[in-house]
N, CA, C and O of each residue as an XYZ file, in Angstrom:
408
protein
N     -67.992     96.565    -17.859
C     -66.705     96.861    -18.443
C     -66.487     98.399    -18.475
O     -65.434     98.898    -18.079
N     -67.472     99.096    -18.936
C     -67.338    100.556    -19.027
C     -67.179    101.231    -17.696
O     -66.453    102.218    -17.580
N     -67.865    100.702    -16.663
C     -67.680    101.253    -15.342
C     -66.257    101.044    -14.819
O     -65.655    101.941    -14.230
N     -65.753     99.878    -15.043
C     -64.335     99.622    -14.622
C     -63.362    100.498    -15.348
O     -62.433    101.031    -14.741
N     -63.558    100.666    -16.670
C     -62.707    101.519    -17.448
C     -62.724    102.971    -16.931
O     -61.710    103.667    -16.978
N     -63.888    103.411    -16.441
C     -64.038    104.758    -15.924
C     -63.672    104.821    -14.429
O     -63.801    105.875    -13.806
N     -63.225    103.715    -13.866
C     -62.812    103.623    -12.456
C     -63.973    104.038    -11.542
O     -63.771    104.767    -10.571
N     -65.152    103.583    -11.849
C     -66.360    103.788    -11.038
C     -66.694    102.469    -10.317
O     -66.881    101.435    -10.959
N     -66.765    102.517     -9.001
C     -67.054    101.309     -8.247
C     -68.566    101.077     -8.254
O     -69.375    101.970     -8.001
N     -68.889     99.834     -8.557
C     -70.310     99.420     -8.530
C     -70.358     97.886     -8.358
O     -69.474     97.162     -8.816
N     -71.400     97.434     -7.695
C     -71.596     96.008     -7.456
C     -72.590     95.517     -8.515
O     -73.588     96.173     -8.811
N     -72.277     94.321     -9.083
C     -73.130     93.765    -10.111
C     -74.101     92.746     -9.484
O     -73.684     91.763     -8.871
N     -75.393     93.010     -9.654
C     -76.487     92.145     -9.176
C     -76.252     91.626     -7.748
O     -76.270     90.422     -7.491
N     -76.034     92.572     -6.838
C     -75.814     92.228     -5.434
C     -76.944     92.736     -4.528
O     -77.094     92.240     -3.411
N     -77.723     93.687     -4.970
C     -78.738     94.308     -4.119
C     -80.150     94.039     -4.662
O     -80.541     94.559     -5.707
N     -80.888     93.228     -3.933
C     -82.262     92.948     -4.300
C     -83.208     93.860     -3.480
O     -83.080     93.944     -2.259
N     -84.097     94.496     -4.116
C     -85.029     95.418     -3.442
C     -86.412     94.757     -3.416
O     -86.871     94.221     -4.425
N     -87.072     94.803     -2.244
C     -88.406     94.297     -2.127
C     -89.381     95.416     -2.459
O     -89.447     96.410     -1.736
N     -90.126     95.274     -3.525
C     -91.044     96.364     -3.940
C     -92.427     96.194     -3.304
O     -93.118     97.173     -3.024
N     -92.813     94.947     -3.083
C     -94.078     94.658     -2.431
C     -93.853     93.366     -1.595
O     -93.427     92.341     -2.128
N     -94.149     93.443     -0.278
C     -93.856     92.244      0.555
C     -94.771     91.071      0.257
O     -95.827     91.235     -0.355
N     -94.368     89.905      0.685
C     -95.203     88.726      0.592
C     -96.381     88.902      1.500
O     -96.307     89.599      2.512
N     -97.485     88.259      1.133
C     -98.685     88.290      2.020
C     -99.545     87.085      1.711
O     -99.292     86.346      0.759
N    -100.567     86.897      2.530
C    -101.492     85.796      2.372
C    -102.858     86.374      2.045
O    -103.371     87.247      2.745
N    -103.422     85.873      0.979
C    -104.739     86.345      0.491
C    -105.657     85.171      0.385
O    -105.408     84.267     -0.413
N    -106.734     85.151      1.177
C    -107.713     84.052      1.190
C    -107.011     82.682      1.332
O    -107.322     81.716      0.635
N    -106.059     82.657      2.265
C    -105.338     81.440      2.566
C    -104.265     81.032      1.596
O    -103.627     79.997      1.787
N    -104.044     81.819      0.550
C    -102.991     81.522     -0.430
C    -101.833     82.500     -0.262
O    -102.018     83.716     -0.204
N    -100.636     81.929     -0.187
C     -99.465     82.768     -0.018
C     -99.080     83.422     -1.369
O     -98.923     82.746     -2.385
N     -98.941     84.718     -1.335
C     -98.557     85.491     -2.493
C     -97.056     85.885     -2.322
O     -96.675     86.433     -1.288
N     -96.263     85.615     -3.289
C     -94.867     85.909     -3.227
C     -94.592     87.410     -3.345
O     -95.398     88.149     -3.911
N     -93.447     87.859     -2.805
C     -93.160     89.302     -2.914
C     -92.779     89.667     -4.326
O     -92.396     88.810     -5.122
N     -92.887     90.953     -4.634
C     -92.346     91.447     -5.903
C     -90.993     92.078     -5.566
O     -90.893     92.963     -4.716
N     -89.979     91.605     -6.246
C     -88.610     92.111     -6.003
C     -88.013     92.616     -7.314
O     -88.475     92.333     -8.420
N     -86.956     93.382     -7.098
C     -86.255     93.931     -8.261
C     -84.752     93.826     -7.976
O     -84.288     94.186     -6.894
N     -84.006     93.330     -8.956
C     -82.552     93.198     -8.867
C     -81.927     94.026     -9.955
O     -81.831     93.573    -11.096
N     -81.490     95.255     -9.628
C     -80.873     96.081    -10.702
C     -79.494     95.479    -11.097
O     -78.892     94.695    -10.363
N     -79.038     95.893    -12.295
C     -77.784     95.387    -12.743
C     -76.564     95.864    -11.951
O     -75.705     95.079    -11.550
N     -76.525     97.201    -11.740
C     -75.365     97.792    -11.031
C     -75.877     98.762     -9.934
O     -76.842     99.497    -10.144
N     -75.222     98.745     -8.791
C     -75.517     99.624     -7.686
C     -74.190    100.211     -7.195
O     -73.263     99.486     -6.830
N     -74.131    101.502     -7.198
C     -72.983    102.235     -6.626
C     -73.411    103.097     -5.495
O     -74.576    103.083     -5.097
N     -72.455    103.877     -4.952
C     -72.781    104.716     -3.796
C     -73.885    105.744     -4.059
O     -74.704    106.020     -3.182
N     -73.901    106.310     -5.272
C     -74.877    107.372     -5.539
C     -75.670    107.122     -6.851
O     -76.237    108.056     -7.420
N     -75.703    105.854     -7.321
C     -76.397    105.527     -8.525
C     -76.836    104.103     -8.602
O     -76.260    103.231     -7.951
N     -77.881    103.846     -9.412
C     -78.372    102.519     -9.717
C     -78.558    102.465    -11.245
O     -79.158    103.366    -11.832
N     -78.044    101.411    -11.876
C     -78.127    101.325    -13.323
C     -78.845    100.027    -13.730
O     -78.510     98.948    -13.242
N     -79.793    100.138    -14.590
C     -80.473     98.999    -15.202
C     -80.172     99.025    -16.670
O     -80.443    100.018    -17.344
N     -79.613     97.945    -17.183
C     -79.307     97.809    -18.583
C     -80.453     97.028    -19.253
O     -80.652     95.854    -18.942
N     -81.179     97.637    -20.131
C     -82.345     97.042    -20.735
C     -82.228     97.128    -22.257
O     -82.334     98.222    -22.810
N     -82.019     96.037    -22.930
C     -82.024     96.065    -24.334
C     -83.466     96.192    -24.810
O     -83.864     97.188    -25.413
N     -84.233     95.141    -24.514
C     -85.660     95.098    -24.823
C     -86.392     94.737    -23.499
O     -86.166     93.673    -22.922
N     -87.233     95.613    -23.061
C     -87.965     95.323    -21.825
C     -89.076     94.327    -22.096
O     -89.663     94.324    -23.178
N     -89.368     93.481    -21.116
C     -90.475     92.554    -21.242
C     -91.739     93.224    -20.761
O     -91.720     94.396    -20.387
N     -92.844     92.490    -20.765
C     -94.115     93.098    -20.427
C     -94.261     93.492    -18.937
O     -95.152     94.268    -18.590
N     -93.378     92.952    -18.051
C     -93.473     93.330    -16.646
C     -92.567     94.520    -16.320
O     -92.705     95.106    -15.246
N     -91.667     94.887    -17.193
C     -90.731     95.953    -16.862
C     -91.370     97.283    -16.519
O     -90.967     97.875    -15.518
N     -92.343     97.806    -17.273
C     -92.880     99.133    -16.946
C     -93.452     99.216    -15.532
O     -93.238    100.227    -14.863
N     -94.165     98.205    -15.048
C     -94.723     98.248    -13.708
C     -93.636     98.056    -12.677
O     -93.683     98.679    -11.617
N     -92.667     97.221    -12.953
C     -91.577     97.011    -12.012
C     -90.774     98.263    -11.851
O     -90.365     98.604    -10.741
N     -90.536     98.973    -12.964
C     -89.786    100.263    -12.955
C     -90.543    101.267    -12.125
O     -89.957    101.961    -11.294
N     -91.847    101.351    -12.343
C     -92.671    102.307    -11.597
C     -92.670    102.005    -10.094
O     -92.553    102.921     -9.279
N     -92.797    100.749     -9.731
C     -92.762    100.364     -8.357
C     -91.378    100.662     -7.748
O     -91.297    101.104     -6.601
N     -90.314    100.430     -8.485
C     -88.987    100.721     -7.952
C     -88.808    102.216     -7.743
O     -88.245    102.620     -6.726
N     -89.258    103.035     -8.652
C     -89.145    104.463     -8.470
C     -89.938    104.894     -7.258
O     -89.504    105.776     -6.517
N     -91.099    104.286     -7.041
C     -91.864    104.615     -5.864
C     -91.138    104.205     -4.599
O     -91.196    104.929     -3.605
N     -90.443    103.047     -4.599
C     -89.668    102.582     -3.475
C     -88.584    103.588     -3.159
O     -88.381    103.941     -1.997
N     -87.880    104.055     -4.188
C     -86.870    105.104     -3.976
C     -87.446    106.354     -3.357
O     -86.849    106.968     -2.472
N     -88.616    106.718     -3.838
C     -89.276    107.940     -3.364
C     -89.720    107.799     -1.893
O     -89.462    108.699     -1.092
N     -90.362    106.719     -1.536
C     -90.906    106.613     -0.144
C     -89.787    106.377      0.834
O     -89.977    106.649      2.020
N     -88.652    105.899      0.433
C     -87.522    105.655      1.349
C     -86.525    106.832      1.324
O     -85.469    106.784      1.954
N     -86.891    107.878      0.583
C     -86.001    109.020      0.470
C     -84.554    108.642     -0.020
O     -83.556    109.211      0.421
N     -84.511    107.685     -0.920
C     -83.226    107.233     -1.484
C     -82.857    108.239     -2.593
O     -83.591    108.385     -3.571
N     -81.761    108.901     -2.439
C     -81.384    109.988     -3.332
C     -80.447    109.529     -4.464
O     -79.946    110.351     -5.231
N     -80.217    108.218     -4.558
C     -79.383    107.744     -5.656
C     -80.060    107.980     -6.995
O     -81.279    107.860     -7.118
N     -79.254    108.319     -7.998
C     -79.765    108.498     -9.342
C     -80.088    107.091     -9.932
O     -79.346    106.133     -9.715
N     -81.182    107.001    -10.660
C     -81.588    105.761    -11.279
C     -81.498    105.943    -12.806
O     -82.150    106.816    -13.380
N     -80.693    105.116    -13.432
C     -80.472    105.202    -14.887
C     -80.971    103.894    -15.542
O     -80.697    102.798    -15.054
N     -81.694    104.037    -16.636
C     -82.024    102.852    -17.450
C     -81.389    103.135    -18.801
O     -81.730    104.095    -19.492
N     -80.444    102.255    -19.150
C     -79.697    102.417    -20.422
C     -80.057    101.267    -21.356
O     -80.203    100.117    -20.944
N     -80.195    101.633    -22.649
C     -80.655    100.661    -23.641
C     -79.614    100.392    -24.747
O     -79.695     99.388    -25.455
N     -78.643    101.300    -24.882
C     -77.654    101.105    -25.934
C     -76.322    101.708    -25.516
O     -76.230    102.323    -24.454
N     -75.318    101.545    -26.310
C     -73.986    101.980    -25.974
C     -73.883    103.495    -25.760
O     -73.169    103.960    -24.871
N     -74.588    104.236    -26.568
C     -74.574    105.703    -26.438
C     -75.119    106.097    -25.057
O     -74.534    106.938    -24.375
N     -76.222    105.497    -24.657
C     -76.844    105.745    -23.314
C     -75.906    105.314    -22.230
O     -75.830    106.010    -21.218
N     -75.190    104.238    -22.351
C     -74.203    103.836    -21.349
C     -73.098    104.888    -21.215
O     -72.729    105.265    -20.103
N     -72.585    105.351    -22.325
C     -71.526    106.383    -22.299
C     -72.067    107.644    -21.626
O     -71.382    108.245    -20.798
N     -73.291    108.050    -21.975
C     -73.868    109.273    -21.366
C     -74.088    109.061    -19.844
O     -73.853    109.985    -19.065
N     -74.510    107.927    -19.435
C     -74.715    107.575    -18.069
C     -73.399    107.677    -17.284
O     -73.350    108.280    -16.212
N     -72.371    107.099    -17.817
C     -71.026    107.136    -17.146
C     -70.532    108.575    -17.043
O     -70.005    108.981    -16.007
N     -70.697    109.324    -18.084
C     -70.286    110.724    -18.044
C     -71.072    111.490    -16.970
O     -70.501    112.314    -16.256
N     -72.348    111.228    -16.858
C     -73.191    111.927    -15.857
C     -72.736    111.524    -14.418
O     -72.651    112.371    -13.528
N     -72.449    110.214    -14.219
C     -71.996    109.766    -12.891
C     -70.659    110.413    -12.533
O     -70.454    110.825    -11.392
N     -69.755    110.503    -13.502
C     -68.485    111.145    -13.259
C     -68.634    112.626    -12.950
O     -67.973    113.157    -12.057
N     -69.524    113.296    -13.712
C     -69.762    114.721    -13.470
C     -70.387    114.946    -12.076
O     -70.000    115.876    -11.368
N     -71.319    114.124    -11.700
C     -71.941    114.227    -10.389
C     -70.937    114.062     -9.295
O     -70.946    114.799     -8.309
N     -70.043    113.069     -9.467
C     -69.029    112.778     -8.465
C     -68.091    113.978     -8.319
O     -67.775    114.393     -7.204
N     -67.648    114.531     -9.450
C     -66.767    115.699     -9.420
C     -67.496    116.895     -8.776
O     -66.898    117.645     -8.005
N     -68.742    117.061     -9.085
C     -69.492    118.202     -8.487
C     -69.605    118.047     -6.993
O     -69.475    119.034     -6.269
N     -69.840    116.860     -6.505
C     -69.994    116.610     -5.086
C     -68.630    116.690     -4.376
O     -68.568    117.032     -3.195
N     -67.569    116.383     -5.074
C     -66.223    116.442     -4.474
C     -65.821    117.873     -4.277
O     -65.055    118.173     -3.361
N     -66.295    118.743     -5.080
C     -65.932    120.166     -5.018
C     -66.715    120.967     -3.976
O     -66.446    122.149     -3.764
N     -67.669    120.329     -3.340
C     -68.508    121.065     -2.332
C     -67.867    121.028     -0.976
O     -68.412    121.581     -0.021
């Protein structure tokens, strides 16, 4: 809702990232580890986390590594409350305006 109000285009839960591919270990198929962020825009990715579960810290670390090794320059935001959402939107708008002026 806040992204629409700010007229920032983003897709909701449309981009799944493979953090670790599927493989076979000792004849047993192991499923891939994937991550589905809440919002993906042209130059940002947003995860809204009220309370993270026990798998979130490792998934977050793997996702940051994925961004790093693929040279993905999008900003990654993890927001937990309304104040952080507002700050995130302001940062996205400021980044867009800065890039438009170049």
